[in-house]
N, C-alpha and C positions, 0 to 999 in steps of 0.2 A: 515768456510775455504772454497774457491772457487777451483774447480774440479781441474783445468789446475796447478791452485800453490800445492794443495797438493798432484798432481803427480808429480810434479818436486820434492819436500821436501821428498816424499816418495821413489822416487829413488836415491836422495842423501842419505837418511837412508840407503837404499839396497846396495849402494856401499860400503861405510863406512863399513856396517858387515859385506858384502861377503870377503874386502880386510883383515880384524882381522881374521875374521875365515880362511882362508886362510893362516894368516901369523902363525896361532897357530897348524896348522892340515897340515897333506900332501892329503887335499881332491882336489880332480881335479876339475878346475873351469869352470861351467857348466855358468858361467857369470849371469848378471842381467836381468830379463826377465818381461815383463808383462802380465797380464791378468786380465779379467775382473770377479774375483771372488765376489762375493755379501761379503764378509765380507771385501772387498780391497774397493769396491765401495760405498759402505754406510757408511761411518767412517767421521768424520768433521776434523781427525790428520793424519799425515803420516804415513802410515802403511806398513807394510812389512810380508809377509809367508817365512819362511825360511824351507829349504829343505837339510835336511843332509846328506842324503845318502840311499842307496836302501839296505834292510836287503834281497834279493834276489842276490845281486851281491857279487859273492867268497870273494873277498876285503872288502869292504865297510860291509857286514853285518858282517866280522868279527871285525872290526873297531866299528861299530854301539854297539858290545857288550863287548864290552871294559872300565870299567868305568874310568880310565883314558882318552881316547880319550874322550867320552862323556865329561869329566871335561872339555877338552881344547876345546870342540866345546862351551859348554857354554861360559866360557872366553872371548875366542873371539868374539862370538855373543854381551856380555856384554860390552864390551870393544868398540863393534863398534859404539853401541847404545848413549855410553858415549861420543865417539869422535864428533860423528854425533850432540848429544845435546851441546858439548862446543865450537864447531867450524863451524856448519852447521847452527844449527837453536838453538841458545841459548834459556833457558825459557825466555819466556814475562811474566810477569806480567797481571793477569787479569782484565779485566777492572771494 
């Protein structure tokens, strides 16, 4: 997959994941950002890295220790990926 198209699809995926994670938690919206990380640059499929909080932050650190909060994060992430696959990038058969 060409890089500009993959980057566009990755941004769509990131937006879906962020929206769903914010919907399942009271996390602060830090937006979608781009970076030139090796694991994102050298992939052939849409990809995202998800930052879920900071352990050193007084409130976020406590949230990250709460199993129920972690479940909500995981659920939101999974729902975002599913929404992306269903709406923005349906699975295509391989040639």
